[in-house]
C-alpha positions as CSV (number, residue, x, y, z in Angstrom):
1,M,-17.5,10.7,17.1
2,D,-17.7,11.8,20.9
3,T,-14.8,13.2,23.0
4,V,-13.8,11.0,25.4
5,N,-12.8,12.1,28.9
6,T,-9.3,10.5,29.5
7,T,-8.1,11.8,32.5
8,K,-8.6,8.5,34.6
9,R,-7.0,6.6,32.7
10,L,-4.1,8.5,32.1
11,E,-3.8,9.0,35.9
12,I,-3.6,5.1,36.5
13,L,-0.8,4.8,33.6
14,R,1.0,7.2,35.1
15,R,1.1,5.6,38.3
16,L,2.7,2.5,36.7
17,M,5.2,4.2,35.0
18,R,6.6,5.0,38.2
19,E,6.2,2.3,39.5
20,H,8.5,1.0,36.3
21,E,10.4,3.6,36.5
22,V,9.5,4.8,32.6
23,D,9.2,8.5,32.2
24,V,7.4,8.5,28.6
25,Y,5.4,5.7,27.4
26,V,4.7,5.1,24.2
27,V,1.7,3.5,22.8
28,P,1.3,2.1,19.0
29,S,-1.9,0.9,17.2
30,E,-0.5,-2.3,16.0
31,D,-0.8,-5.8,17.2
32,S,1.8,-7.8,18.5
33,H,1.6,-8.8,14.6
34,Q,1.9,-5.1,13.2
35,S,-1.6,-5.3,11.9
36,E,-3.4,-2.2,10.3
37,Y,-6.8,-3.1,12.0
38,V,-6.6,-5.1,15.2
39,A,-9.3,-7.1,17.0
40,A,-11.2,-4.5,20.0
41,C,-8.5,-6.4,22.8
42,D,-5.4,-5.1,21.4
43,G,-7.1,-1.5,20.9
44,R,-4.9,-0.1,22.8
45,R,-4.2,3.3,21.6
46,A,-7.6,4.2,21.0
47,H,-8.4,2.9,24.6
48,I,-6.0,5.4,26.1
49,S,-6.5,8.3,24.3
50,G,-10.1,8.1,23.0
51,F,-9.4,8.6,19.3
52,S,-10.3,5.5,17.2
53,G,-8.9,6.0,13.9
54,S,-6.9,3.0,12.8
55,A,-3.5,5.0,12.4
56,G,-2.0,6.9,15.1
57,T,0.5,6.6,18.1
58,A,0.1,7.9,21.7
59,I,2.6,9.2,24.0
60,V,2.2,9.7,27.5
61,T,4.5,11.6,29.8
62,L,4.7,12.1,33.7
63,D,2.6,15.5,32.5
64,K,1.8,15.2,29.0
65,A,0.3,13.1,26.1
66,A,0.0,13.6,22.8
67,L,-1.5,11.7,19.8
68,S,0.0,11.5,16.3
69,T,-1.9,10.7,13.2
70,D,-1.8,11.4,9.6
71,G,-4.0,13.6,7.3
72,R,-6.5,10.6,7.3
73,Y,-7.8,11.7,10.8
74,F,-6.8,15.3,11.7
75,N,-11.0,16.1,11.5
76,Q,-12.0,13.0,13.6
77,A,-8.9,13.1,16.2
78,S,-9.7,16.7,16.3
79,K,-13.5,15.9,17.5
80,Q,-12.6,12.5,19.8
81,L,-9.1,13.7,21.6
82,D,-10.0,15.8,25.1
83,A,-8.5,18.9,26.7
84,N,-5.6,16.4,28.1
85,W,-3.9,15.8,24.7
86,L,-1.8,17.4,22.0
87,L,-2.4,16.5,18.2
88,L,0.6,16.3,16.1
89,K,-0.5,16.7,12.2
90,Q,2.2,14.3,10.6
91,G,3.5,15.4,7.7
92,I,2.9,19.5,8.4
93,E,5.5,21.6,8.3
94,E,6.9,22.0,11.5
95,V,4.9,19.9,13.5
96,P,7.5,17.0,15.0
97,T,7.0,13.2,14.1
98,W,5.8,11.3,16.9
99,Q,9.2,9.9,17.3
100,E,10.8,13.5,17.5
101,W,8.4,14.7,20.0
102,T,9.4,11.5,21.9
103,A,13.1,12.2,22.2
104,E,12.4,15.4,23.5
105,Q,10.9,14.4,26.0
106,A,13.2,12.2,27.3
107,E,15.9,15.0,27.5
108,G,17.3,15.1,30.4
109,N,18.1,10.8,30.7
110,K,14.8,9.7,31.0
111,T,13.9,6.8,30.1
112,V,10.9,5.5,27.6
113,G,9.4,2.5,27.9
114,V,7.7,0.5,25.1
115,D,5.7,-3.0,25.1
116,P,8.1,-4.8,22.7
117,T,5.6,-7.3,21.3
118,V,4.3,-4.1,19.7
119,I,6.4,-2.4,18.2
120,T,9.3,-3.6,15.4
121,A,13.0,-3.9,16.0
122,S,13.7,-1.3,13.4
123,D,11.2,1.0,15.0
124,A,12.5,0.3,18.0
125,R,16.1,0.9,17.0
126,K,15.4,4.0,15.2
127,L,13.8,5.5,18.3
128,E,16.4,4.5,20.5
129,E,18.9,6.2,18.2
130,K,17.0,9.3,18.5
131,I,15.9,9.1,22.5
132,K,20.1,9.2,22.8
133,K,20.3,11.5,20.3
134,K,18.8,14.0,22.4
135,G,20.0,13.0,26.0
136,G,17.5,10.7,27.2
137,R,19.0,7.0,28.8
138,A,17.4,4.6,26.5
139,L,14.4,2.7,24.8
140,S,13.1,0.3,27.8
141,A,11.3,-3.2,26.7
142,V,8.5,-3.5,29.3
143,T,7.7,-6.5,28.8
144,T,3.8,-6.0,30.5
145,N,1.7,-4.1,28.7
146,L,0.7,-1.0,30.9
147,V,-2.5,0.0,29.4
148,D,-4.0,-3.7,29.3
149,I,-3.6,-2.9,33.0
150,V,-5.4,0.7,32.8
151,W,-8.3,-1.6,30.6
152,G,-8.3,-4.4,33.5
153,D,-11.7,-6.1,33.2
154,E,-13.5,-3.9,30.7
155,R,-10.8,-5.1,28.5
156,P,-12.6,-6.9,25.1
157,K,-11.2,-11.6,25.4
158,S,-9.1,-12.5,22.9
159,P,-11.3,-13.9,19.9
160,N,-12.1,-17.6,20.1
161,E,-13.4,-17.7,15.9
162,K,-12.8,-21.0,13.7
163,I,-9.9,-21.2,10.9
164,K,-11.6,-22.8,8.1
165,P,-8.9,-24.4,5.1
166,L,-9.5,-22.2,1.8
167,P,-10.4,-24.8,-1.2
168,I,-7.6,-24.8,-4.0
169,K,-10.4,-23.4,-6.4
170,F,-9.7,-20.0,-4.5
171,S,-6.6,-20.5,-3.7
172,G,-5.4,-21.4,-7.0
173,K,-1.8,-23.2,-5.3
174,E,-1.3,-25.9,-2.8
175,S,0.6,-24.6,0.6
176,S,3.1,-27.3,-0.1
177,E,3.9,-25.8,-3.5
178,K,4.6,-22.1,-1.8
179,I,6.6,-23.4,1.1
180,E,8.6,-24.7,-1.0
181,D,9.0,-21.6,-2.7
182,L,10.3,-20.1,0.3
183,R,12.7,-22.3,0.9
184,K,14.1,-21.4,-2.7
185,E,13.8,-18.0,-1.2
186,L,15.6,-19.1,2.0
187,E,18.5,-20.9,0.3
188,K,19.4,-17.9,-2.3
189,K,19.4,-15.6,0.9
190,N,22.2,-18.1,3.1
191,G,18.6,-18.4,5.8
192,A,18.6,-20.4,8.9
193,G,14.8,-20.4,8.6
194,L,11.8,-17.6,8.8
195,I,10.0,-16.5,11.6
196,I,6.4,-15.2,10.4
197,S,4.1,-13.5,12.1
198,M,2.1,-11.3,10.1
199,L,-1.2,-12.3,10.2
200,D,-2.1,-12.6,6.8
201,E,1.4,-13.8,5.9
202,V,0.3,-16.9,7.7
203,A,-2.8,-17.8,6.6
204,W,-2.2,-17.4,2.8
205,L,1.2,-19.2,3.5
206,F,-1.1,-22.2,5.1
207,N,-4.2,-21.7,2.6
208,L,-6.0,-21.4,5.7
209,R,-8.7,-18.7,7.0
210,G,-10.2,-17.4,10.1
211,S,-12.2,-13.9,11.7
212,D,-9.9,-13.0,15.2
213,I,-9.6,-9.5,13.6
214,P,-12.8,-7.9,12.2
215,Y,-13.7,-7.7,8.7
216,N,-10.0,-9.3,7.8
217,P,-10.1,-13.1,7.4
218,V,-6.8,-14.0,9.6
219,F,-6.4,-15.8,12.8
220,F,-3.5,-14.9,15.8
221,S,-0.5,-17.1,14.5
222,Y,2.7,-17.1,13.6
223,A,4.9,-19.6,11.8
224,A,9.0,-20.9,11.4
225,V,10.1,-22.3,7.9
226,T,13.0,-24.0,7.8
227,P,15.0,-25.9,4.9
228,T,13.4,-29.0,6.9
229,S,10.4,-27.8,8.8
230,A,7.5,-25.8,9.0
231,T,5.8,-25.2,12.2
232,I,2.7,-23.5,12.5
233,Y,1.7,-21.3,15.8
234,V,-1.9,-20.9,16.3
235,D,-4.9,-22.3,19.1
236,S,-5.7,-25.3,17.2
237,T,-8.9,-25.7,19.5
238,K,-10.1,-22.8,16.8
239,F,-9.7,-25.3,14.2
240,T,-12.9,-27.3,11.9
241,N,-12.7,-30.6,11.8
242,D,-11.2,-30.3,8.3
243,V,-7.7,-28.4,9.5
244,E,-5.5,-31.0,10.3
245,P,-6.1,-33.2,7.3
246,H,-5.8,-30.2,5.1
247,L,-2.4,-29.1,6.7
248,G,-1.0,-33.1,6.5
249,D,1.8,-34.5,8.6
250,K,4.4,-32.0,7.0
251,I,3.5,-29.6,9.4
252,E,3.8,-29.3,12.8
253,I,1.6,-27.8,14.8
254,K,2.4,-25.8,18.0
255,A,0.8,-23.2,20.8
256,Y,0.4,-19.4,20.0
257,N,2.6,-18.3,22.7
258,A,5.1,-21.4,22.3
259,I,6.6,-18.8,19.3
260,F,8.8,-16.8,21.9
261,E,10.5,-20.5,24.0
262,D,10.8,-21.4,20.7
263,T,12.7,-18.9,18.9
264,K,15.2,-18.3,21.8
265,A,15.9,-22.4,21.6
266,M,16.2,-21.8,17.9
267,A,18.7,-18.7,18.3
268,E,20.5,-21.2,21.1
269,S,20.6,-24.4,19.1
270,L,22.1,-22.0,16.0
271,A,24.8,-20.7,18.0
272,L,26.2,-24.2,18.2
273,E,26.3,-24.7,15.1
274,K,29.7,-24.8,12.8
275,P,29.7,-22.7,9.6
276,E,30.4,-25.0,6.5
277,A,33.5,-24.0,4.9
278,N,33.9,-20.0,2.9
279,K,30.3,-19.6,3.5
280,P,28.9,-17.0,6.1
281,K,26.8,-18.7,8.9
282,P,23.6,-18.4,8.3
283,K,21.1,-16.3,10.0
284,F,17.4,-16.7,10.8
285,M,15.4,-13.6,9.3
286,I,12.5,-11.8,10.0
287,S,10.7,-9.3,8.1
288,T,11.0,-5.7,8.5
289,K,7.5,-5.3,10.4
290,A,8.1,-8.4,13.0
291,S,8.4,-7.5,16.7
292,W,11.2,-6.0,18.7
293,A,10.4,-9.1,20.8
294,L,11.0,-11.7,18.4
295,S,14.2,-9.7,17.9
296,L,14.9,-10.4,21.2
297,N,14.6,-13.7,21.5
298,L,16.1,-14.4,18.7
299,G,19.7,-12.8,19.9
300,G,18.9,-9.4,18.9
301,E,19.8,-7.1,16.0
302,K,23.1,-9.0,14.9
303,K,22.4,-12.7,15.0
304,V,19.2,-11.5,13.1
305,E,18.8,-10.9,9.6
306,E,15.8,-8.4,9.1
307,I,14.5,-8.4,5.3
308,R,11.2,-7.0,3.6
309,S,9.2,-10.5,3.6
310,P,9.5,-12.8,0.8
311,V,5.9,-14.3,1.8
312,G,4.6,-10.7,1.1
313,D,6.3,-10.4,-1.8
314,A,5.0,-13.8,-3.1
315,K,1.3,-13.1,-1.5
316,A,1.2,-10.0,-3.4
317,I,1.4,-11.2,-7.2
318,K,-1.8,-12.7,-7.4
319,N,-1.9,-16.2,-10.0
320,S,-4.5,-16.3,-12.5
321,T,-7.1,-18.2,-10.3
322,E,-7.0,-15.0,-7.8
323,I,-7.1,-12.7,-10.5
324,E,-10.4,-14.2,-12.3
325,G,-11.6,-14.6,-8.6
326,M,-11.4,-10.7,-8.5
327,K,-12.9,-10.2,-11.7
328,A,-16.0,-12.1,-10.6
329,C,-16.7,-10.9,-7.7
330,H,-16.0,-7.0,-8.5
331,V,-19.1,-8.1,-11.5
332,R,-21.1,-9.4,-8.3
333,D,-19.8,-6.4,-5.5
334,G,-20.7,-3.8,-8.4
335,A,-24.1,-5.2,-8.9
336,A,-24.7,-4.8,-5.6
337,L,-23.6,-1.3,-5.6
338,S,-25.7,-0.3,-8.2
339,E,-28.7,-1.7,-6.7
340,Y,-28.3,-0.1,-3.8
341,F,-27.6,3.3,-5.3
342,A,-30.7,2.7,-7.4
343,W,-33.0,1.7,-4.1
344,L,-31.5,4.8,-2.4
345,E,-32.3,7.6,-4.9
346,E,-36.0,6.4,-5.0
347,E,-35.8,6.2,-1.0
348,L,-34.7,10.0,-0.8
349,V,-35.8,11.5,-3.8
350,V,-38.8,9.9,-5.3
351,K,-40.7,8.4,-1.7
352,G,-38.9,11.3,0.7
353,T,-37.9,8.9,3.2
354,K,-35.5,9.9,5.8
355,L,-32.4,7.8,5.8
356,D,-29.3,8.2,8.3
357,E,-26.1,6.7,7.1
358,V,-26.4,4.0,8.6
359,Q,-29.5,2.6,7.9
360,G,-28.2,3.5,4.1
361,A,-24.5,1.3,4.6
362,D,-27.4,-1.7,6.8
363,K,-29.2,-1.9,3.6
364,L,-26.3,-2.2,1.4
365,E,-24.8,-4.7,3.5
366,S,-28.2,-6.5,3.3
367,I,-28.0,-6.2,-0.7
368,R,-24.3,-7.7,-0.7
369,S,-25.4,-10.8,1.4
370,K,-27.4,-12.3,-1.2
371,H,-24.9,-12.6,-3.5
372,E,-22.3,-15.8,-4.4
373,N,-19.4,-16.5,-2.3
374,F,-20.2,-13.3,0.4
375,V,-18.4,-13.7,3.6
376,G,-18.5,-10.7,5.0
377,L,-17.9,-6.9,4.6
378,S,-14.1,-6.3,4.1
379,F,-14.1,-2.9,6.4
380,D,-16.5,-0.4,8.4
381,T,-19.0,1.2,5.8
382,I,-18.4,4.8,4.9
383,S,-21.6,6.4,4.0
384,S,-21.4,9.9,4.9
385,T,-23.4,13.2,4.0
386,G,-22.5,16.4,3.4
387,A,-19.9,17.6,5.4
388,N,-19.0,13.7,6.8
389,A,-18.0,12.9,3.3
390,A,-14.7,15.4,4.4
391,V,-13.7,13.3,7.0
392,I,-11.3,10.6,4.8
393,H,-11.9,7.9,7.0
394,Y,-15.6,8.6,8.4
395,K,-17.2,5.8,10.9
396,P,-21.0,6.6,11.0
397,E,-22.5,5.0,14.3
398,P,-26.0,4.4,15.2
399,G,-27.7,7.3,17.4
400,N,-24.4,9.0,16.3
401,C,-24.8,10.1,12.6
402,S,-26.7,12.4,10.1
403,V,-29.7,11.6,8.5
404,I,-28.5,11.6,4.4
405,D,-29.6,14.7,2.3
406,P,-30.3,14.3,-1.1
407,K,-29.3,18.0,-1.8
408,A,-25.9,17.1,-0.4
409,I,-23.0,15.3,-1.9
410,Y,-23.0,11.4,-1.0
411,L,-19.6,9.4,-0.2
412,C,-19.7,5.7,0.2
413,D,-16.6,3.7,0.4
414,S,-17.8,0.5,0.7
415,G,-16.0,-3.5,0.4
416,A,-16.8,-7.1,0.7
417,Q,-15.4,-10.0,1.5
418,Y,-15.9,-13.3,-1.0
419,L,-14.4,-16.4,-0.6
420,D,-12.8,-15.5,-4.1
421,G,-11.1,-11.9,-3.6
422,T,-11.9,-9.1,-1.5
423,T,-13.5,-5.6,-2.6
424,D,-13.0,-1.6,-2.4
425,T,-15.3,0.4,-4.4
426,T,-15.6,4.5,-3.3
427,R,-18.4,6.2,-5.5
428,T,-19.1,10.0,-4.7
429,L,-22.8,11.0,-5.9
430,H,-25.4,13.2,-5.8
431,F,-29.5,13.2,-5.7
432,G,-29.8,16.6,-6.1
433,E,-28.2,19.8,-8.4
434,P,-24.5,20.1,-7.2
435,T,-22.8,23.0,-7.2
436,G,-19.8,23.9,-9.6
437,M,-16.8,23.4,-7.5
438,E,-18.2,20.2,-6.8
439,R,-18.6,19.1,-10.4
440,K,-15.1,20.5,-11.4
441,A,-13.4,18.3,-8.3
442,Y,-15.4,15.4,-9.0
443,T,-14.7,15.9,-13.4
444,L,-11.0,16.5,-12.0
445,I,-10.8,13.3,-9.4
446,L,-11.9,10.9,-13.1
447,K,-9.7,12.5,-14.9
448,G,-7.1,11.2,-12.1
449,V,-8.7,7.6,-12.4
450,I,-8.5,7.4,-16.2
451,A,-4.4,8.6,-16.1
452,L,-3.8,6.2,-13.7
453,D,-6.1,3.3,-15.2
454,T,-4.6,3.5,-18.6
455,A,-0.8,4.1,-17.4
456,V,1.7,2.2,-19.6
457,F,5.5,1.5,-17.8
458,P,8.4,-0.3,-18.1
459,K,9.1,-2.9,-15.7
460,G,10.6,-1.9,-12.4
461,T,8.7,1.3,-12.3
462,S,7.2,1.5,-8.7
463,G,3.9,3.5,-7.1
464,F,6.3,6.2,-5.7
465,A,6.6,7.3,-9.1
466,L,3.1,6.3,-11.0
467,D,1.2,9.1,-7.9
468,T,1.6,12.2,-10.0
469,L,-0.7,11.0,-12.8
470,A,-3.9,11.0,-10.3
471,R,-2.5,14.2,-8.9
472,Q,-1.6,16.7,-12.2
473,F,-5.4,17.4,-12.9
474,L,-5.9,18.7,-8.8
475,W,-1.9,20.2,-8.9
476,K,-3.0,22.1,-12.1
477,E,-5.8,24.0,-9.8
478,G,-4.0,24.2,-6.7
479,L,-5.5,21.3,-5.5
480,D,-4.1,18.2,-3.5
481,Y,-5.5,15.5,-0.9
482,R,-3.8,13.5,1.9
483,H,-3.8,10.3,1.3
484,G,-2.7,7.9,-1.2
485,T,-3.8,7.2,-4.5
486,G,-3.8,3.6,-3.9
487,H,-3.2,0.2,-1.6
488,G,-2.3,-3.4,-2.5
489,V,-5.8,-5.3,-1.7
490,G,-5.5,-9.2,-0.8
491,S,-7.1,-12.3,-2.2
492,Y,-9.6,-12.9,0.2
493,L,-7.5,-11.3,2.8
494,N,-7.0,-8.0,3.5
495,V,-8.1,-4.8,2.2
496,H,-5.1,-3.1,2.8
497,E,-1.9,-5.0,1.7
498,G,1.4,-4.2,1.1
499,P,4.2,-4.3,0.5
500,I,3.0,-2.0,-3.0
501,G,1.5,0.7,-3.3
502,I,1.0,4.1,-5.0
503,G,1.6,6.9,-3.1
504,T,4.3,9.4,-1.2
505,R,5.4,7.1,0.9
506,V,9.1,5.8,1.2
507,Q,8.6,2.3,0.9
508,Y,6.2,2.8,-1.9
509,S,9.9,3.8,-4.1
510,E,11.4,0.3,-2.4
511,V,9.1,-2.3,-4.6
512,P,8.7,-1.7,-8.1
513,L,4.8,-3.3,-9.8
514,S,4.5,-6.8,-11.0
515,A,2.3,-8.1,-13.3
516,G,-0.4,-9.8,-10.6
517,N,-0.4,-6.9,-8.4
518,V,-4.2,-5.8,-7.3
519,L,-4.5,-2.2,-5.9
520,S,-6.7,0.9,-5.9
521,D,-6.6,3.9,-7.6
522,E,-8.6,6.7,-5.6
523,P,-7.8,9.8,-6.2
524,G,-10.3,12.7,-4.1
525,Y,-10.3,15.8,-2.7
526,Y,-12.0,17.1,0.4
527,E,-13.0,20.3,2.2
528,D,-13.7,20.6,5.9
529,G,-16.9,21.5,6.7
530,K,-18.3,21.5,3.1
531,F,-17.5,18.0,1.0
532,G,-15.8,15.6,-0.1
533,I,-15.3,13.8,-3.1
534,R,-13.3,10.5,-4.0
535,I,-14.1,7.6,-6.7
536,E,-12.1,4.1,-6.5
537,N,-11.5,1.4,-9.0
538,M,-9.8,-1.4,-8.2
539,I,-6.9,-2.0,-11.1
540,T,-4.6,-5.4,-12.2
541,C,-1.2,-4.6,-13.1
542,C,-0.8,-6.6,-16.2
543,E,1.8,-7.0,-19.1
544,S,0.9,-4.7,-22.1
545,K,2.1,-4.9,-25.5
546,T,4.1,-1.8,-26.6
547,K,5.5,-1.7,-30.2
548,H,8.8,-1.2,-28.8
549,H,10.4,-2.4,-26.0
550,F,13.6,-0.3,-25.0
551,G,16.2,-1.8,-23.3
552,D,14.1,-5.2,-23.9
553,K,12.1,-4.5,-20.8
554,P,8.1,-5.4,-20.7
555,Y,5.8,-2.6,-20.2
556,F,2.9,-3.0,-17.7
557,G,-0.2,-1.2,-17.7
558,F,-3.7,-2.1,-15.7
559,R,-6.6,-3.6,-16.3
560,H,-9.9,-2.2,-13.9
561,V,-11.9,-4.5,-12.4
562,T,-14.7,-2.5,-10.9
563,M,-18.0,-2.8,-12.0
564,V,-20.0,0.9,-11.3
565,P,-21.1,3.7,-12.4
566,M,-19.3,7.0,-12.9
567,C,-21.9,9.8,-11.4
568,Q,-23.0,11.5,-14.5
569,K,-24.7,14.7,-12.6
570,L,-21.4,15.7,-11.0
571,I,-19.4,15.1,-14.5
572,D,-18.5,18.5,-16.3
573,K,-18.3,17.0,-19.7
574,E,-16.4,20.6,-20.9
575,L,-13.7,19.2,-19.0
576,L,-12.5,16.0,-20.4
577,T,-10.5,15.2,-23.4
578,E,-11.8,13.2,-26.7
579,D,-9.9,10.6,-25.0
580,E,-11.5,10.7,-21.8
581,R,-15.1,11.1,-22.8
582,I,-14.0,7.8,-25.1
583,W,-12.4,5.8,-21.9
584,L,-15.3,7.0,-19.9
585,N,-18.2,5.6,-22.6
586,S,-16.8,2.4,-22.6
587,Y,-16.0,1.8,-19.1
588,H,-19.8,2.4,-18.7
589,E,-20.7,0.1,-21.8
590,E,-18.5,-2.7,-19.7
591,V,-20.4,-1.8,-16.7
592,L,-23.5,-2.1,-18.1
593,Q,-22.8,-5.2,-20.2
594,K,-21.1,-7.5,-17.5
595,T,-24.4,-6.1,-14.1
596,K,-27.4,-6.5,-16.1
597,G,-28.1,-9.9,-15.7
598,F,-28.5,-9.6,-12.4
599,F,-31.5,-7.1,-12.9
600,E,-33.8,-8.7,-15.1
601,N,-36.3,-8.7,-12.9
602,D,-35.4,-5.4,-11.3
603,E,-36.9,-2.7,-13.2
604,R,-35.8,0.0,-10.7
605,T,-31.9,-0.9,-10.8
606,M,-32.0,-1.5,-14.7
607,K,-33.1,2.0,-15.2
608,W,-31.1,3.2,-13.0
609,L,-27.9,1.6,-14.4
610,E,-29.4,2.3,-18.2
611,R,-29.3,5.9,-17.2
612,E,-25.6,5.9,-15.3
613,T,-23.9,4.2,-18.3
614,Q,-25.5,6.5,-21.5
615,S,-22.5,7.8,-23.6
616,I,-21.5,11.1,-23.3
């Protein structure tokens, strides 16, 4: 994580800002589809700032520059940003948000510029309000991305990866059924049509997968669905031979960039239509994640209805095929992790081999790759030893990482894409003698994992309401962590999937959990410069049998699908209640029974597995 010299880049950007009559320029992390992880060609914020984390916003004025990010990345950003940059630590008292800081810089009738394709319509609207309140002139849609010009010929080419159909045995539902369900939602909402811009939503709706963005099986595309038509906007030269037969003759295929001309034409056509008697005139709908550019093309906020995407809501509720796929791939993935941890322990402790964090991550990938339905990783493996484990989204790089220390904490957060599901598992281990604080912190975190895993709650409860269950034991000791407790997970799709989650973000209070949701359960604790601990299981939300049904509501609970032992050496048994011990012993027996079949000819892993799953 070297510091990047951005002086020259900022000089060029400021010259371009003057040419475009912009005093402040905003560079979000996202691409035109509000993707969390972006293709190399869309890494504009990383290029201009030198900060490579997945979340953050850069703001550049004619004489200052600031980078705003959240608690997961404070440590990383402080190492990567050079002296040109001010780090705005989101969530810390008296530190302004990036919007507030931007508005402050616009005081005195200054203009703020942004590429309208990489900011949502609602974010643009809110930002402009703040700018004007502070005495700024306006938010200007700068249609040429200025960072792309700064980047020049060094900017990577747009991906050109193949797009393939996802068979029904993995998707569980035909694309035609999904489109008809969407049309029913449009009818309920009196919508003229829905413009779909999130890449995972397009992939899910049409049962297609690609690889334009690292670790996410998606492809650059848009879609438009009306009561009578369905169109996908994509570079069709990327299709394998079976895609067009898979889509059939009821889905029109158009060029990727044609979405902007078409949305203008759709808006103009709708404006000419006469509304039905006693009925409000329908509007085109876009999700709250759609770009400002799409909103402007459809006529602006008064002509468009912004909604939480019904495609995103439907995608988050997995069907029975997807749930079974998630269970199956997590058993295989759990076996891969156990094999890796057994191998790593032998190399470090028995053989005394010197292995760095990248070598560890590479070995884990090679073990995973031999399992059925493996496609690739679902994110960069966080293979971190000692103090590096305190960097929440640490990324080891060849030639710039640490040798794994068997006498220190080792945190491994990793996942894979399989045709039948997506995995994301974190385990923290110690191959030597952990300190009392490390054992205490680990056990408090484990108690939080168990509390969430065993929760029962009425229908209508959100992840926002459940967050404290996982934090309560840390809180009692005056400890906490600066990340969410759980995120939604896609089915052979994005490892971070909305709209549901467990945490303190306001949006998690807006969407209740539903049977069929798949989420992570991942409390943690981190001491900068010393160690970091996190435990992460995947859990599925399902109906729970209760003796009573107050309010005539169903009650929900969770079932874990991750099948990897906890670290026995880090557990302080005295801190566990009897019920927690019973849960842990039951979990370990389940892990043993479901994964031992993979190790009939692997004595090393079998011994490790039996030791780590023994009753306490």
